[in-house]
A tleap script that builds the chain and sets N, CA, C and O, in Angstrom:
source leaprc.protein.ff14SB
mol = sequence {
  NMET GLU SER ARG PHE GLU PRO ARG PRO PRO
  THR ALA SER ASN LEU ASP VAL TRP HIE HIE
  ALA ALA ARG CYS ALA VAL THR TYR TRP ASN
  GLN LEU VAL ALA SER ALA GLU LEU SER ASP
  GLY PHE ARG ALA LEU CYS THR ARG CYS ARG
  ASP GLU VAL GLU LYS LEU LEU ALA SER ARG
  THR PRO ALA CLEU
}
set mol.1.N position { 109.304 79.368 96.574 }
set mol.1.CA position { 108.208 79.741 97.519 }
set mol.1.C position { 107.710 80.942 97.841 }
set mol.1.O position { 108.161 81.901 98.467 }
set mol.2.N position { 106.883 80.757 97.399 }
set mol.2.CA position { 105.531 82.248 97.442 }
set mol.2.C position { 105.582 83.012 98.586 }
set mol.2.O position { 105.130 82.286 99.472 }
set mol.3.N position { 105.889 84.094 99.059 }
set mol.3.CA position { 105.437 84.685 100.006 }
set mol.3.C position { 103.730 85.067 100.069 }
set mol.3.O position { 102.982 85.232 99.105 }
set mol.4.N position { 103.514 85.118 101.011 }
set mol.4.CA position { 101.749 85.528 101.220 }
set mol.4.C position { 101.402 87.282 101.191 }
set mol.4.O position { 102.103 88.117 101.763 }
set mol.5.N position { 100.474 87.512 100.591 }
set mol.5.CA position { 100.523 88.973 100.711 }
set mol.5.C position { 99.582 88.806 101.803 }
set mol.5.O position { 98.766 87.885 101.796 }
set mol.6.N position { 99.669 89.774 102.871 }
set mol.6.CA position { 99.062 90.138 103.884 }
set mol.6.C position { 98.756 91.729 104.484 }
set mol.6.O position { 99.314 92.257 105.446 }
set mol.7.N position { 97.782 92.262 103.677 }
set mol.7.CA position { 97.720 93.892 103.869 }
set mol.7.C position { 97.726 94.052 105.426 }
set mol.7.O position { 97.382 93.016 105.995 }
set mol.8.N position { 98.026 95.075 106.234 }
set mol.8.CA position { 97.887 95.774 107.445 }
set mol.8.C position { 96.753 96.174 108.005 }
set mol.8.O position { 96.183 97.039 107.340 }
set mol.9.N position { 96.282 95.899 108.866 }
set mol.9.CA position { 94.477 96.680 109.131 }
set mol.9.C position { 95.346 98.194 109.658 }
set mol.9.O position { 96.572 98.298 109.617 }
set mol.10.N position { 94.560 99.104 110.063 }
set mol.10.CA position { 94.490 100.364 110.123 }
set mol.10.C position { 95.133 100.446 111.428 }
set mol.10.O position { 94.928 99.595 112.294 }
set mol.11.N position { 95.999 101.565 111.615 }
set mol.11.CA position { 96.111 102.010 112.714 }
set mol.11.C position { 95.878 103.241 113.203 }
set mol.11.O position { 95.558 104.116 112.398 }
set mol.12.N position { 96.001 103.591 114.746 }
set mol.12.CA position { 95.942 105.083 114.865 }
set mol.12.C position { 96.390 106.124 114.304 }
set mol.12.O position { 95.717 107.150 114.204 }
set mol.13.N position { 97.596 106.001 113.859 }
set mol.13.CA position { 98.177 106.781 112.932 }
set mol.13.C position { 97.530 106.819 111.340 }
set mol.13.O position { 97.308 107.948 110.903 }
set mol.14.N position { 97.275 105.878 110.618 }
set mol.14.CA position { 96.204 105.865 109.617 }
set mol.14.C position { 95.016 106.047 109.193 }
set mol.14.O position { 94.636 106.347 108.062 }
set mol.15.N position { 94.278 105.806 110.389 }
set mol.15.CA position { 92.726 105.622 110.533 }
set mol.15.C position { 92.297 106.516 109.361 }
set mol.15.O position { 91.551 106.074 108.487 }
set mol.16.N position { 92.692 107.571 109.345 }
set mol.16.CA position { 91.835 108.532 108.517 }
set mol.16.C position { 91.793 108.090 106.953 }
set mol.16.O position { 90.865 108.121 106.145 }
set mol.17.N position { 92.960 107.724 106.845 }
set mol.17.CA position { 92.986 107.461 105.093 }
set mol.17.C position { 92.824 106.298 105.095 }
set mol.17.O position { 91.959 106.130 104.236 }
set mol.18.N position { 93.197 104.947 105.671 }
set mol.18.CA position { 92.992 103.649 105.374 }
set mol.18.C position { 91.851 103.077 104.526 }
set mol.18.O position { 92.073 102.142 103.757 }
set mol.19.N position { 90.598 103.636 104.656 }
set mol.19.CA position { 89.686 103.041 103.916 }
set mol.19.C position { 89.888 103.496 102.574 }
set mol.19.O position { 89.951 102.691 101.644 }
set mol.20.N position { 90.006 104.868 102.391 }
set mol.20.CA position { 90.276 105.316 101.226 }
set mol.20.C position { 91.686 104.708 100.220 }
set mol.20.O position { 91.704 104.710 98.989 }
set mol.21.N position { 92.755 104.233 101.095 }
set mol.21.CA position { 93.835 103.867 100.355 }
set mol.21.C position { 93.472 102.314 100.055 }
set mol.21.O position { 94.002 101.628 99.181 }
set mol.22.N position { 92.489 101.913 100.930 }
set mol.22.CA position { 92.450 100.502 100.701 }
set mol.22.C position { 91.756 99.986 99.512 }
set mol.22.O position { 92.114 98.968 98.920 }
set mol.23.N position { 90.490 100.907 99.092 }
set mol.23.CA position { 89.914 101.159 98.056 }
set mol.23.C position { 90.658 101.300 96.835 }
set mol.23.O position { 90.494 100.531 95.888 }
set mol.24.N position { 91.572 102.377 96.827 }
set mol.24.CA position { 92.538 102.546 95.867 }
set mol.24.C position { 93.240 101.192 95.781 }
set mol.24.O position { 93.272 100.662 94.670 }
set mol.25.N position { 93.663 100.725 96.553 }
set mol.25.CA position { 94.389 99.135 96.365 }
set mol.25.C position { 93.596 98.120 95.481 }
set mol.25.O position { 94.135 97.348 94.688 }
set mol.26.N position { 92.083 98.223 95.739 }
set mol.26.CA position { 91.501 97.269 95.015 }
set mol.26.C position { 91.440 97.395 93.625 }
set mol.26.O position { 91.633 96.500 92.803 }
set mol.27.N position { 91.057 98.995 93.338 }
set mol.27.CA position { 90.821 99.391 92.274 }
set mol.27.C position { 92.460 99.248 91.230 }
set mol.27.O position { 92.426 99.067 90.013 }
set mol.28.N position { 93.703 99.369 91.994 }
set mol.28.CA position { 94.863 99.142 91.586 }
set mol.28.C position { 94.888 97.470 91.020 }
set mol.28.O position { 95.176 96.963 89.935 }
set mol.29.N position { 94.564 97.077 91.965 }
set mol.29.CA position { 94.598 95.321 91.509 }
set mol.29.C position { 93.800 94.634 90.562 }
set mol.29.O position { 94.094 93.644 89.892 }
set mol.30.N position { 92.493 95.452 90.604 }
set mol.30.CA position { 91.638 95.154 89.741 }
set mol.30.C position { 91.734 95.581 88.253 }
set mol.30.O position { 90.976 95.218 87.353 }
set mol.31.N position { 93.001 96.576 88.131 }
set mol.31.CA position { 93.473 96.940 86.747 }
set mol.31.C position { 94.104 95.821 86.260 }
set mol.31.O position { 93.680 95.167 85.307 }
set mol.32.N position { 95.120 95.573 86.892 }
set mol.32.CA position { 96.141 94.594 87.254 }
set mol.32.C position { 95.761 93.498 86.584 }
set mol.32.O position { 96.257 93.023 85.563 }
set mol.33.N position { 94.644 93.038 87.366 }
set mol.33.CA position { 94.084 91.721 86.788 }
set mol.33.C position { 93.379 91.663 85.724 }
set mol.33.O position { 93.085 90.547 85.297 }
set mol.34.N position { 92.872 93.004 84.937 }
set mol.34.CA position { 92.188 93.019 83.665 }
set mol.34.C position { 93.042 93.275 82.553 }
set mol.34.O position { 92.604 93.628 81.459 }
set mol.35.N position { 94.372 93.088 82.831 }
set mol.35.CA position { 95.639 93.849 81.875 }
set mol.35.C position { 95.920 92.375 80.963 }
set mol.35.O position { 96.626 91.564 81.562 }
set mol.36.N position { 95.505 92.015 79.777 }
set mol.36.CA position { 96.012 91.366 78.897 }
set mol.36.C position { 97.425 91.040 78.600 }
set mol.36.O position { 97.868 90.083 77.966 }
set mol.37.N position { 98.182 92.225 79.300 }
set mol.37.CA position { 99.696 92.415 78.897 }
set mol.37.C position { 100.238 91.286 79.984 }
set mol.37.O position { 101.284 90.691 79.723 }
set mol.38.N position { 99.697 91.071 80.900 }
set mol.38.CA position { 100.577 90.421 81.879 }
set mol.38.C position { 100.054 88.737 81.896 }
set mol.38.O position { 98.922 88.365 81.588 }
set mol.39.N position { 100.964 88.027 82.250 }
set mol.39.CA position { 101.017 86.244 82.129 }
set mol.39.C position { 99.149 86.014 83.211 }
set mol.39.O position { 98.532 86.806 83.923 }
set mol.40.N position { 98.955 85.013 82.926 }
set mol.40.CA position { 98.089 84.486 83.948 }
set mol.40.C position { 98.412 84.378 84.853 }
set mol.40.O position { 97.718 84.801 85.778 }
set mol.41.N position { 99.859 83.645 85.144 }
set mol.41.CA position { 99.923 83.732 86.991 }
set mol.41.C position { 100.282 84.714 87.473 }
set mol.41.O position { 100.455 84.858 88.683 }
set mol.42.N position { 100.473 85.627 86.559 }
set mol.42.CA position { 100.741 87.209 87.370 }
set mol.42.C position { 99.453 87.401 87.882 }
set mol.42.O position { 99.272 87.354 89.099 }
set mol.43.N position { 98.462 87.629 87.036 }
set mol.43.CA position { 97.323 88.185 87.018 }
set mol.43.C position { 96.508 87.123 88.332 }
set mol.43.O position { 95.518 87.479 88.973 }
set mol.44.N position { 97.140 85.953 88.468 }
set mol.44.CA position { 96.228 85.460 89.409 }
set mol.44.C position { 96.765 85.592 90.955 }
set mol.44.O position { 96.095 85.332 91.954 }
set mol.45.N position { 97.965 85.999 90.934 }
set mol.45.CA position { 98.379 86.826 92.107 }
set mol.45.C position { 97.828 87.898 92.268 }
set mol.45.O position { 97.362 87.990 93.404 }
set mol.46.N position { 97.610 89.053 91.436 }
set mol.46.CA position { 97.018 89.910 91.679 }
set mol.46.C position { 95.807 89.761 92.069 }
set mol.46.O position { 95.303 90.617 92.797 }
set mol.47.N position { 95.197 88.801 91.720 }
set mol.47.CA position { 93.584 88.270 92.017 }
set mol.47.C position { 93.680 88.166 93.701 }
set mol.47.O position { 93.011 88.858 94.469 }
set mol.48.N position { 94.459 87.357 94.011 }
set mol.48.CA position { 94.934 86.573 95.413 }
set mol.48.C position { 94.942 88.006 96.256 }
set mol.48.O position { 94.133 88.127 97.176 }
set mol.49.N position { 95.906 89.151 95.926 }
set mol.49.CA position { 96.075 90.074 96.143 }
set mol.49.C position { 94.977 90.938 96.393 }
set mol.49.O position { 94.826 91.420 97.515 }
set mol.50.N position { 94.273 91.157 95.554 }
set mol.50.CA position { 92.796 92.052 95.375 }
set mol.50.C position { 92.074 91.425 96.496 }
set mol.50.O position { 91.980 92.016 97.572 }
set mol.51.N position { 91.531 90.200 96.294 }
set mol.51.CA position { 90.971 89.238 97.524 }
set mol.51.C position { 91.211 89.580 98.998 }
set mol.51.O position { 90.355 89.847 99.842 }
set mol.52.N position { 92.535 89.523 99.145 }
set mol.52.CA position { 92.886 89.746 100.503 }
set mol.52.C position { 92.627 91.203 100.743 }
set mol.52.O position { 91.966 91.318 101.775 }
set mol.53.N position { 92.928 92.514 100.115 }
set mol.53.CA position { 92.774 93.753 100.465 }
set mol.53.C position { 91.213 93.714 101.103 }
set mol.53.O position { 90.945 94.012 102.267 }
set mol.54.N position { 90.091 93.213 99.919 }
set mol.54.CA position { 88.573 93.272 100.058 }
set mol.54.C position { 88.140 92.418 101.377 }
set mol.54.O position { 87.080 92.672 101.948 }
set mol.55.N position { 89.024 91.383 101.831 }
set mol.55.CA position { 88.591 90.946 102.988 }
set mol.55.C position { 88.650 91.794 103.805 }
set mol.55.O position { 87.695 92.078 104.528 }
set mol.56.N position { 90.184 92.569 103.868 }
set mol.56.CA position { 90.400 93.100 105.340 }
set mol.56.C position { 89.449 94.222 104.895 }
set mol.56.O position { 88.699 94.527 105.821 }
set mol.57.N position { 89.283 94.782 104.017 }
set mol.57.CA position { 88.460 96.314 104.313 }
set mol.57.C position { 86.972 95.955 104.786 }
set mol.57.O position { 86.369 96.728 105.531 }
set mol.58.N position { 86.261 94.482 104.229 }
set mol.58.CA position { 85.090 94.222 104.504 }
set mol.58.C position { 84.939 94.136 105.781 }
set mol.58.O position { 83.908 94.668 106.192 }
set mol.59.N position { 85.923 93.423 106.923 }
set mol.59.CA position { 86.129 93.141 108.320 }
set mol.59.C position { 86.053 94.808 108.600 }
set mol.59.O position { 85.148 95.214 109.329 }
set mol.60.N position { 86.709 95.464 108.200 }
set mol.60.CA position { 86.806 96.989 109.002 }
set mol.60.C position { 85.740 98.049 108.414 }
set mol.60.O position { 85.854 99.259 108.613 }
set mol.61.N position { 84.696 97.471 107.673 }
set mol.61.CA position { 83.610 98.547 107.373 }
set mol.61.C position { 82.512 97.936 108.023 }
set mol.61.O position { 82.185 96.754 107.919 }
set mol.62.N position { 81.828 99.028 108.865 }
set mol.62.CA position { 80.565 98.632 109.233 }
set mol.62.C position { 79.375 98.228 108.897 }
set mol.62.O position { 78.922 99.077 108.131 }
set mol.63.N position { 78.593 97.353 109.064 }
set mol.63.CA position { 77.751 96.694 108.367 }
set mol.63.C position { 76.568 98.082 108.523 }
set mol.63.O position { 76.364 98.840 109.472 }
set mol.64.N position { 75.898 97.998 107.068 }
set mol.64.CA position { 74.565 99.031 107.262 }
set mol.64.C position { 73.187 98.241 107.699 }
set mol.64.O position { 72.143 98.871 107.874 }
savepdb mol mol.pdb
quit
C-alpha cells in the first residue's frame, strides 16, 4: 500500500521561509518528473507529489 504524500502548511515558526521552500520543492519535483533516467511509475509519483505541493501553495497564496 502506497502512503500518500501530504505536505504540511506553514506554521508560525516557518512562515517566513515556507513559500520559498514550497517553490523550491515544486522545482525539485519538476526536475524529477522530467528525468528520463527514472521509471514511469516513479515519475508519476513525483508528479503527484508536485501537484500536492502546488495545491497547498495555491491555497496559501493570496489572489491578486
